[in-house]
N, CA, C and O of each residue as an XYZ file, in Angstrom:
328
protein
N    -153.222    -22.850    -26.316
C    -153.752    -22.864    -24.711
C    -154.978    -24.302    -25.081
O    -155.542    -24.806    -26.052
N    -154.900    -24.440    -23.901
C    -155.508    -25.689    -23.415
C    -156.921    -25.281    -23.805
O    -157.115    -24.130    -23.413
N    -157.929    -25.763    -24.398
C    -159.755    -25.393    -23.998
C    -160.266    -26.118    -23.067
O    -159.666    -27.096    -22.620
N    -161.345    -25.775    -22.681
C    -162.225    -25.605    -21.507
C    -163.799    -26.558    -22.086
O    -164.999    -26.293    -22.020
N    -163.172    -27.487    -22.526
C    -164.597    -28.279    -23.260
C    -164.843    -29.125    -22.354
O    -165.897    -29.739    -22.517
N    -164.022    -29.475    -21.117
C    -164.558    -30.653    -19.999
C    -165.216    -30.207    -19.071
O    -165.363    -30.762    -17.982
N    -165.642    -29.236    -19.383
C    -166.573    -29.149    -17.954
C    -167.883    -29.319    -18.200
O    -168.603    -29.248    -19.196
N    -168.039    -29.589    -16.926
C    -169.594    -30.345    -16.341
C    -171.176    -29.146    -16.788
O    -171.036    -27.966    -16.466
N    -171.875    -29.360    -17.150
C    -173.071    -28.722    -17.326
C    -174.366    -29.121    -16.668
O    -174.700    -30.164    -17.229
N    -174.777    -28.975    -16.248
C    -176.266    -29.090    -15.656
C    -177.259    -28.138    -15.688
O    -177.092    -26.935    -15.887
N    -178.386    -28.759    -15.467
C    -179.674    -27.824    -15.423
C    -180.379    -27.781    -14.547
O    -180.911    -28.880    -14.392
N    -180.897    -26.602    -13.389
C    -181.553    -26.863    -12.190
C    -182.405    -25.323    -11.842
O    -182.253    -24.315    -12.532
N    -183.059    -25.383    -10.966
C    -184.182    -24.548    -10.402
C    -183.331    -23.737     -9.435
O    -182.472    -24.291     -8.748
N    -183.559    -22.454     -9.377
C    -182.998    -21.341     -8.363
C    -184.105    -22.093     -6.884
O    -185.314    -22.262     -7.044
N    -183.524    -22.376     -5.813
C    -184.309    -22.315     -4.731
C    -183.963    -20.998     -3.527
O    -184.678    -20.664     -2.583
N    -182.885    -20.535     -3.863
C    -182.674    -19.424     -2.851
C    -181.563    -18.837     -3.189
O    -180.509    -19.398     -3.487
N    -181.873    -17.217     -3.133
C    -181.301    -16.435     -3.608
C    -180.669    -15.160     -2.522
O    -180.381    -14.024     -2.897
N    -180.577    -15.551     -1.465
C    -180.650    -14.647     -0.297
C    -179.094    -13.713     -0.500
O    -178.897    -12.499     -0.436
N    -178.214    -14.777     -0.746
C    -176.657    -14.035     -0.924
C    -175.976    -13.023     -1.693
O    -176.800    -12.707     -2.551
N    -175.228    -12.533     -1.817
C    -175.233    -11.470     -2.890
C    -174.353    -11.864     -3.880
O    -173.201    -11.956     -3.456
N    -174.512    -12.169     -5.228
C    -174.079    -12.899     -6.308
C    -173.792    -14.413     -6.058
O    -172.869    -14.917     -6.698
N    -174.635    -15.326     -5.017
C    -174.652    -16.135     -4.541
C    -176.301    -17.216     -5.097
O    -177.346    -16.568     -5.147
N    -176.340    -18.071     -5.299
C    -177.711    -18.746     -5.424
C    -177.638    -20.560     -5.067
O    -176.717    -21.368     -5.189
N    -179.016    -20.699     -4.601
C    -178.525    -22.271     -4.107
C    -179.434    -22.919     -5.768
O    -180.459    -22.338     -6.127
N    -178.928    -24.006     -6.515
C    -179.643    -24.515     -7.465
C    -179.996    -25.938     -7.013
O    -179.182    -26.622     -6.391
N    -181.128    -26.338     -7.311
C    -181.553    -27.677     -7.068
C    -181.483    -28.434     -8.544
O    -182.112    -27.945     -9.482
N    -180.828    -29.443     -8.691
C    -180.577    -30.357     -9.655
C    -181.213    -31.816     -9.525
O    -180.832    -32.649     -8.703
N    -182.122    -31.983    -10.350
C    -183.194    -33.350    -10.597
C    -182.623    -34.108    -11.482
O    -182.512    -33.835    -12.677
N    -182.098    -35.441    -10.738
C    -181.660    -36.606    -12.047
C    -182.472    -37.495    -11.658
O    -183.277    -37.390    -10.733
N    -182.266    -38.539    -12.451
C    -182.555    -39.978    -12.603
C    -181.837    -41.123    -12.673
O    -181.134    -41.260    -13.674
N    -181.842    -42.184    -11.659
C    -180.946    -42.991    -11.517
C    -181.630    -44.314    -11.699
O    -182.683    -44.495    -11.088
N    -181.096    -45.363    -12.555
C    -181.718    -46.815    -12.449
C    -181.517    -47.614    -10.979
O    -180.422    -47.694    -10.422
N    -182.607    -48.118    -10.513
C    -182.419    -49.172     -9.450
C    -181.476    -50.056     -9.562
O    -181.402    -50.655    -10.634
N    -180.581    -50.344     -8.563
C    -179.005    -51.635     -9.270
C    -179.994    -53.158     -9.565
O    -179.896    -53.858    -10.573
N    -180.637    -53.330     -8.759
C    -181.374    -54.431     -8.983
C    -182.738    -54.769     -9.903
O    -182.873    -55.692    -10.706
N    -183.796    -53.633     -9.498
C    -185.278    -53.799    -10.527
C    -184.493    -53.206    -11.599
O    -184.104    -53.949    -12.500
N    -184.188    -51.883    -11.625
C    -184.558    -51.302    -13.216
C    -185.166    -50.073    -13.365
O    -185.076    -49.296    -14.316
N    -186.106    -49.910    -11.832
C    -187.007    -48.641    -11.945
C    -186.253    -47.340    -11.639
O    -185.808    -47.051    -10.528
N    -186.152    -46.545    -12.807
C    -186.061    -45.203    -12.270
C    -186.240    -44.205    -10.473
O    -187.262    -43.976     -9.825
N    -185.020    -43.897    -10.227
C    -185.688    -43.348     -9.014
C    -185.295    -41.827     -9.247
O    -184.362    -41.474     -9.968
N    -186.198    -40.906     -8.483
C    -185.568    -39.346     -8.571
C    -184.315    -39.276     -7.588
O    -184.302    -39.849     -6.498
N    -183.478    -38.670     -7.987
C    -182.660    -37.919     -6.945
C    -182.891    -36.511     -6.996
O    -183.648    -36.053     -7.852
N    -182.209    -35.643     -6.015
C    -181.999    -34.508     -6.317
C    -180.342    -33.908     -5.463
O    -179.869    -34.386     -4.432
N    -179.889    -33.015     -6.114
C    -178.740    -32.401     -5.333
C    -179.043    -30.623     -5.416
O    -179.626    -29.879     -6.204
N    -178.340    -30.473     -4.221
C    -178.423    -28.788     -4.080
C    -176.829    -28.336     -4.176
O    -175.968    -28.807     -3.433
N    -176.544    -27.253     -5.306
C    -175.156    -26.982     -5.069
C    -175.339    -25.491     -5.186
O    -176.251    -24.974     -5.830
N    -174.374    -24.808     -4.495
C    -174.257    -22.921     -4.761
C    -173.836    -22.866     -5.925
O    -173.206    -23.794     -6.432
N    -174.138    -21.686     -6.577
C    -173.608    -21.086     -7.604
C    -173.292    -19.543     -7.829
O    -173.935    -18.875     -7.019
N    -172.687    -18.944     -8.478
C    -172.010    -17.818     -8.344
C    -172.882    -17.464     -9.801
O    -172.934    -18.023    -10.896
N    -173.606    -16.105     -9.155
C    -174.407    -15.302    -10.242
C    -173.858    -13.850    -10.124
O    -174.080    -13.122     -9.157
N    -173.115    -13.507    -11.214
C    -171.958    -12.584    -11.793
C    -173.044    -11.291    -11.488
O    -172.720    -10.355    -10.756
N    -174.100    -11.362    -12.020
C    -175.195    -10.108    -12.396
C    -176.563     -9.956    -11.224
O    -177.431     -9.084    -11.211
N    -176.382    -11.148    -10.274
C    -177.719    -11.080     -9.573
C    -178.847    -11.112    -10.383
O    -179.874    -10.476    -10.148
N    -178.634    -11.993    -11.524
C    -180.232    -11.739    -12.024
C    -181.249    -13.011    -12.199
O    -182.083    -13.141    -13.095
N    -180.945    -14.019    -11.005
C    -181.560    -14.890    -10.696
C    -182.654    -14.732     -9.897
O    -182.301    -14.131     -8.882
N    -183.886    -15.006     -9.880
C    -185.116    -14.892     -9.085
C    -185.163    -16.677     -8.495
O    -184.502    -17.629     -8.909
N    -186.230    -16.625     -7.379
C    -186.312    -17.729     -7.090
C    -187.425    -18.610     -7.803
O    -188.608    -18.313     -7.636
N    -187.100    -19.580     -8.514
C    -188.267    -20.660     -9.493
C    -187.515    -20.553    -10.459
O    -187.847    -21.385    -11.303
N    -186.244    -19.661    -10.941
C    -185.769    -19.589    -12.195
C    -185.432    -20.785    -12.697
O    -185.228    -21.615    -11.811
N    -185.261    -21.293    -14.105
C    -184.740    -22.398    -14.551
C    -182.985    -21.895    -14.764
O    -182.716    -20.704    -14.919
N    -182.218    -22.651    -14.749
C    -180.764    -21.978    -15.056
C    -179.549    -23.375    -15.740
O    -179.585    -24.576    -15.470
N    -178.935    -22.907    -16.321
C    -177.589    -23.772    -16.918
C    -176.585    -23.450    -16.096
O    -176.314    -22.253    -16.001
N    -175.763    -24.486    -15.274
C    -174.763    -24.086    -14.444
C    -173.640    -24.555    -14.817
O    -174.071    -25.573    -15.359
N    -172.342    -24.618    -14.974
C    -171.145    -24.976    -15.404
C    -170.347    -24.779    -14.377
O    -170.379    -23.731    -13.733
N    -169.323    -26.030    -14.038
C    -168.045    -26.342    -13.353
C    -167.283    -25.383    -13.662
O    -166.917    -25.126    -14.808
N    -166.886    -24.583    -12.334
C    -166.033    -23.759    -12.420
C    -164.789    -23.799    -11.590
O    -164.649    -24.973    -11.249
N    -163.541    -22.854    -10.963
C    -163.234    -22.938    -10.119
C    -163.454    -22.845     -8.882
O    -164.464    -22.160     -8.726
N    -162.851    -23.320     -7.517
C    -163.507    -22.787     -6.477
C    -163.771    -21.243     -6.011
O    -162.808    -20.484     -6.126
N    -164.752    -20.816     -5.597
C    -165.014    -19.304     -5.568
C    -164.968    -19.304     -4.045
O    -164.547    -18.196     -3.711
N    -165.182    -19.960     -3.109
C    -165.737    -20.035     -1.948
C    -165.345    -21.363     -1.118
O    -164.593    -22.237     -1.549
N    -165.983    -21.373      0.153
C    -166.097    -22.650      0.616
C    -166.699    -24.083      0.005
O    -166.339    -25.257      0.081
N    -167.960    -23.278     -0.734
C    -168.991    -24.072     -1.388
C    -169.229    -23.899     -2.590
O    -169.519    -24.843     -3.325
N    -169.146    -22.640     -3.012
C    -169.059    -22.430     -4.232
C    -168.059    -22.503     -5.347
O    -167.105    -21.789     -5.654
N    -168.785    -24.017     -6.052
C    -168.128    -24.525     -7.260
C    -168.628    -24.362     -8.470
O    -168.065    -24.947     -9.396
N    -169.459    -23.772     -8.661
C    -170.543    -23.808    -10.190
C    -170.720    -22.117    -10.143
O    -170.540    -21.331     -9.212
N    -171.136    -21.903    -11.505
C    -171.252    -20.324    -11.792
C    -172.616    -20.678    -13.350
O    -172.749    -21.577    -14.179
N    -173.321    -19.440    -13.041
C    -174.508    -19.735    -13.700
C    -174.113    -19.078    -15.251
O    -173.329    -18.139    -15.385
N    -174.786    -19.736    -16.336
C    -174.195    -19.586    -17.606
C    -175.313    -18.368    -18.169
O    -174.996    -17.211    -18.442
N    -176.940    -19.062    -18.278
C    -177.368    -18.571    -18.612
C    -178.820    -18.794    -17.712
O    -178.993    -19.741    -16.945
N    -179.925    -17.592    -18.010
C    -180.962    -18.257    -17.188
C    -182.412    -18.442    -18.033
O    -183.055    -17.505    -18.506
N    -182.789    -19.915    -18.114
C    -183.549    -20.367    -18.941
C    -184.993    -20.048    -19.448
O    -185.380    -19.893    -20.606
N    -185.799    -19.982    -18.076
C    -187.040    -19.302    -17.853
C    -187.003    -18.856    -16.784
O    -187.961    -18.217    -16.349
């Protein structure tokens, strides 16, 4: 059987939990400027599946990519870090 070790993992902060079993997670990352090399802050917001409704706004969570669960949800919560 094929292993699922190729899944992407991200760490972000929960910014919204208004839906049932759904949360919005903001992930911050840095990229170097193509010409000058200075690191630039960027962020992206992803929709994630929270099976136990355990997340509150402001929690730091680890998410992994998964199969599409709805129109926007492609990630699921693995654990709550803080």
